N, C-alpha and C positions, 0 to 999 in steps of 0.2 A: 576091451582086451585087458583091463586092469582089475585088481581086487581079487582076493581069495587065492587059494592054492590051485595052480594049473597043472594039468597032466602034460607029459612030454608031447603028446599029440597036439594039444591045444597050443603049446609054446611054438611048435613047428608051424602050425597054421598062422599064428600071429607074425612069426618071422617072415614067412612067405608073403603075407599081406604088406608088410613094410617094404620088402624088396620090390613088390609090384608098384607101390606108390612111388618109390624112387625112380623106377624105370619110366613110369608115366611122366614124371616131372622132367626127366631128361629128354623125353620125346617132345614135350611141349616147348622146352627151351630151343630145340632145333627148329621147330616150326616158327617160333618168334623170330629167330635169326633169319630164316628164309623170308619172312614177311618184310623185314627191314631191307633185305636185298632187292626184293621185287619192287618195293616202294622207291628205292634209289633208282632203279632202272626207269620207272615211269617218270620220275622227276627229270632225269637226264634226257629222256626222249622229249618231254615237254619243253625243256630248255633249248633244244635244237630248233623246234618250231618257233619259239618265242624270239630266238636270235634272228631268224629269217624275217619275222614280222617287224621287229624293231629296226632292222636294216632297211626294209622297205619304207618305213615311216621316216627315217632319217633322210633317205634319198628324196622322198616326196617333199619334205620341208626344204631341202637344199634347192630343189627345182623352183619352188615358190620364192625362195630368197633371191635366186638369180634373176627372176622376172619382176619381182616387186620388193627390192631390197629395203625400201623405206618402211615397209609393212612387216616383212618377215625376216629381215636381216638379224635383228637382235634375238628373235626367237631361235633362229638357226644357230647362233653362237652359243646360246644356253644349251641347246640340245647337244652340240658337239662336246661341251664340257661334261655334261651328264654322261654321254657315251664313253668318253675317255676315262672318267672316274670309275664307271661301271665295269669297263673292260679290264682295268687294272686290278680291281678287287676280284673279279671273276677268275682271271688268270692266276692270281695268287692262290685262290682257293683250290683251283685245279692242281697246282703244284703241291699244295699241302696234302691233298688226297693221294697224290703219287707217293709222297714221303710216308704217309700212313700205311700204304699197301705195298711198300717196297719189298717186304719179305714174303709177300704172297706169290706163290708160283703161278705160272700162266694157266695151268690146268685148274687151279683153285680160285681163279678170278671170279667165277660164277658159282662156286661151291660155297654158298654163304653160311652153311652150317659149320664149316671149318674156320670161319672168321669170327670166333667168339672170344679170343684172347684180348684183354685190354692192354697188354704189356707194351706194344709198339706205340700206341697213342700216349700212354702214360709217360713213356721214356721221351717221347718227342715234345710233350707240352709241359710236363711237371718235373720239378726238382724238389722232392720232399713236400713241405707245405707251401713252397713258392712255385713260380712259373719259370720255365726255361726261356731263353731269349726268343725261341720260336713261339712259345705260348704268349709272351708279352706282345710279340708282333701280331699274332692272330687277333687278339683283342683290339690292339691299336688300329689295325687295318679297318676293322668294322667301324670303330668309332670315328676314324678320319673320313670314311666314306659317308657316314650319316651327316657329319658336319659339312662336308663338301656339297652335298645335295642341297642342304638348307642355305648355304652361302650363295650358290648359283641361282636358286629359285628366288631368294630375297623375300621382301615383305609381301609380295603379291601372290605368294603360293597359297593354294587353297588349304583350308583347315583339314580337309579329308586326306590330302596327300601328306601333309606334315604328320598327321596322326598315324598314317600307315608307315612312314619312315621310322618314327619312334617305336612303333610296335615291332616291326620286322628286324630292326638293327639295334635292339636294346641289349646292352651288356651289363645292366645293373644287376647287383647281387640278387639271387633268389632267396626265398625264406624257407627254412627248415620247418618240420612239424612243430618244433619247440619255439619257433619264431626267431631263430638266429639267422644272421646273414651268411649265405654261402656264395663265394665268388662265382660269377656266371660260368667261367671256364670249368671250374671244378664240378659245379652242379650238372653241366651238360655233357662233359667228356671224361672226367676222371673215373676209372674203374668200369667204363662202359665197353661192351664188346666192340671189336674193330668195325664190323659192318654197321653198327648203330652210329658210330662217330662219322663214318664215311657218308651215311645217309643224311645225317644232320648237316654236314658241310654242303652236300648237294642241295638240300632244302634252302640254305642261305643263297646259293647260286640261283635257285628258282625265284627267291624273293627279289634278287637284283633284277632279273629279267622282267618280273611283274611290275616292279617300281618304275623301271625305265619306260615301259609301255604306258603306264598311267601318266607319267610326266609328259611324254611326247604328245599324248592325246590332249592333255590339259593345255599345253603351250599353244596349240592351234585349234582348240575347240573340237578336236576329233574330225576335222574336215581337211585331211591331207590330200592335196590334189597336185598333179604334176603338169597340168595343162590349163592355163587360165586365159587362153586366147579369146579375144572378143568375138572372133568369127564363130565360136561355138555357143554364143549366147542367143537366146530367143526372146523377142519382145512379148510381154504378157500384159494384157489389159485386165486390171483387177478393179471391177466396179463394186460400189457399196451394195448394189442389188442389180438384178437383171431386168426388172420391170418397173416402169415409172408411169406416173399419171400426167396428163396434159398440164403444162405450166410448171411442173417440177424441174429442179436442176438435176442433171446427171452428174453424180459425184463418184469419185474413185481415183485410181492412179494407174499409170502405165509403168511397169518395172521390167528389169531384165530377169531372165530366167534364174540367174544367180545374182541376187541383189547385193550391191556393194555401194555404200554411201560415198565412198571415195572416188567413184567413177563419175566424171562430169561430161555430159554430152556437149558437142560443139555446135550442134544445130538440131532442131526438131521440126518435122513437117507433120501437121495434125489436121486431118479432115479437110485437106485443100489449102490450109494456112501454111505457107512456105517458111514462115519465120515465127513459130509458136514459142513464146517466151516463158510460159508458166511451168517451169520445172525447178526441182529442188532436191538436193542430196541424192542424186542419181535417179530420181523419180520424175516422171512427167505428170503434173497435177491436172486432172480432168475436172473442168468446171464450165458447164454450158447448159443451155435450155434443152429440155427433153424433146420438144416438138410435139407433133400431133400423134394420134393413136396409130400404132403399127410397129413393124420391125425396123430397127435402125442399125447402122453400121458405124463403127469407129475404126479408122485405119490411118496409117502414117508411117514415118520412118525416124528412128533416132540415129544420129551420126556421132561417131567417136573417132578420135585420132589414135592410131597405133603404129609405132615405128615410122612416123612421118606420113602415113597414108590414112585417108578417110575410110572408115569402116561403117557401112550402113547396116542397121538392124531394123528390119521391117516389123510391124505389128498390125494385127487386125482382130476385131472382136465385134460382137453384136449385142443389142439389148432390145427389149420390147416395151412399148408404151401402151398401157391398157386403161380402159375406163375405170373410174372409181366405183367400187361396189357399194351397194346399199342394203345388202342382205347376206347372211351367212349361208354357206353351202354345206349341207349335211347329207350324206348318202350312206345307206346301209349296204355293205358289201355283199350281202346275200339277198335280201329283199326288204319290203317295207314293214316287216314285223321282226320282233325279237322273241326268242324261245326261252321258256323257263328251263332252268337247269343247265343251260349251255352258255359258253363264252361267245357272245355274238360280236363279230368284228364290225366296227364303225369307222368311217373316215369323217372327221369334223374339221372344217377350215373356214376362214374368212379370206377371200382373195385380197392380196396386198398386205396381209398381216402375217408375220412369221408364226409358225405353229406354237412356239413357246410363249407367245404373247396372247394366245387365244385361251379362254377359260370355258370349259364345258362342265355342266353338273347335272346329275340325275341319280336317283337311287340305283345302286349297283353298277354305276359307270366309273371306269378308271382309265387313265391315260397309259398307253403302252410306250409310245415313242412318237414325238413329232405330232402329226395329225392323226395317228392311229390310236383308237380306243377300243376297249372291250366292255360289254355290258352283260351282267348276269342279273336279269330281272328278279326282283324280290316280291312283287305283288301280282295282281291280275288286272285284266282290262286294258288300260293304256298307261304309258309312261311318257312324260314330257322332258325333252332334253333342252336345257337352257344354255345358250352360247353367247359370249360377249368378248369384245376386243376393242382396242383403241386405235384409231387411224387419224392422223393429223390432229391429234388432240381431242377428237370427238369419239364418244363411246358408241359402238355398234352392238346391238343385241338382237337375238333371234331365237325363237322357240320352235321346236318340231316335235310332233307326237308320233309315237310308234305303238302299234298294237302288241300286246303280250299274249302269246299263244302257248298251249301245251305242245309237247312233241306229239306228232300224229301217231295213231295206232300202228304198232309194228305187226309183222306177220310171222307166224311160226314157219320154220324152215328145216328141211332135212336134205342133206347132200347139196346145200346151196340152192335148193328149189322150194317153192311155196305153192299153195293151192292144193292140187291133188297130184300125188306122186305115186307111180307104180313100181313095186319092187317085190321080191320073194320074201317069205316069212323069215328065212335065215338072215337076210340083210336087215330086215326091220328090227330083229332082236339086237343087232349090233349098232344101230343107227345112233348118231349124236343129234340131240334136239337143239336147235339154235333159234335165234330171232333176228330179224333184220328190218331195215327201213328202205325198201327199194325206192329209188328216185327222190329220196329226201336230200335237201340242200347240203346238209352236214354229213360227213362221212363218220358215222358213229359206230363204235363197237358195243354190242349189247351182251350182257352176261345173263344167262338163264340160270335161275336158282331152283325152280321146280316146275312140274307140269302134271297133267292127268292124261291117262290113255284109256280109250273106250273101244273095246272089241265087241262087235255085234253079238247079242245074246248073253253078254257078261257084264258084271258091274264095272263101273269106272275105277281105275286103280291110280292112287296118287303116287308120284315119284319125286324124290328129292335129287337134285343135280341135273345132269344133261343126258345120262344114259339110262336105259331101261333096267329096273331092278329085277329080282328073281320072279316075283309075282307077275310083273308085266310081261316078262318073257314067256312064262307059262300060259298066260292068257293069249298071247300072240300065237303060240304053238297050236292052240285049239281053233284058230281062225280058219275059215274056208276060202277057197279060191274066189276071187272077185269081192270078198268082204271089204267094206270101207272102215278101216281103223282110223279113229280120230284122236289126234293129240290136241288138247285144249287146255284152257285155264293156265296158260303159260305165264310164269312170273319172270320178269326181266328188268334189269336196271342198266343205266349208262355206265360203261367202264370209266373209272376215274372220277365218278360223281356219285352222290347219294340219291340222285333223281331216279325214281322208279317209273317205268313205262306204265301208263294207266291201263292200256289194253293191248293184248297181243292176239291177233286173229288165229284161229285154229289152222292146222295143216292136216290133210287127209292122206292116208296111204292105202292104195288099192292093192290087195294081196294078189300076186300073180300066180301062185301055185297052191 
């Protein structure tokens, strides 16, 4: 728009363009103000939910403190102090927002585009280059809150919580583009639209609720419960393993459903022993001979005293004693062969040895998880799988051979049928040629890439793809009733693999008209 002499018409066009840009900028400003208003609403809605959740957490902690004061009393006191400090700052900020919006009429409370003037906030917080008493108090309240949280939490506070406190309630000066310090209050609030300042204060309130929640969770490890009655516990037998060999010791422990090392049983009955003494830190220690081969039962009762009354907690479990193995067990999930070009599933294990302690190797073999393996044969003829593991300090090895076979011949198919199919010429011209493996162990999808079609009395026509081309359709159109049209030399491959089917049997179509 610049440079050279301009005609009056061009000058008018340029002026209209500038007016258009100014109007567009004004419209964008309004949308930005509305965005801050909508953000404020979402933050305030989230704060309501967070307040309810934090109240429930405090009530849960108070319940635990009343039932086990020696364990939760100190934590409950800290939570109360955190709650009081948080409520004080939250309420102060709510009052500050009321002062900021005191001049906003009721009908304009949600008209955020009208809340663009910075005058009210500047008048409330700033006096020239300095802060008003309200501005000083605003900064001091945030700083005091941060210091109070750290004082209550003490040296045992997690580094993550302290980091979040410093990040959320930091009033250190911001840096200008030139690297100069700008007081936090001036940087965040001076000259800002009213709705922007109100939204920023709402965000601080949200940070208070989030910090409260994190602290409450940290104080009790996120496990706030209101009912810790021993009557709600269940005895659990946790054995080191569920199958043992003759002469082995059965090892493990009996614990409560909610394990607590501070709980001490007054008496334990274990497998008929009315006075079993082997217990420690709330656990009953299991240490006995496995016995002979077969299924075994462990049962008994743990007794605790609650409110002067004896509370019984019964437990019961079972285990199996099995003979020691002397050979690995390998089974093909499909059959005793593996197929080229396919991921053949195998289960490989040695009884009594965990799957992660068993090693199996063969060309193309890989472990999927636990005892599950997949083999993609790389050669022909046979493949040997070598398995080894260690049991009672002794190495057990075993080898197993599998035959490697090609995928069997597929059959040409039309309309899902194979062999000889009867249909009219019009249908034959539209047919899709496919290939399949009926009754094959693997459910494979085969992709046809080309085929040939032979109509009696005419030359064979090659076709690329799965549908008849123009030449093939013309040949079919000349076929007579009861002619046998043969689709042969079908080329197909396994979907998702580069393996090509070696042979696809032809499919015949008897023309019905």
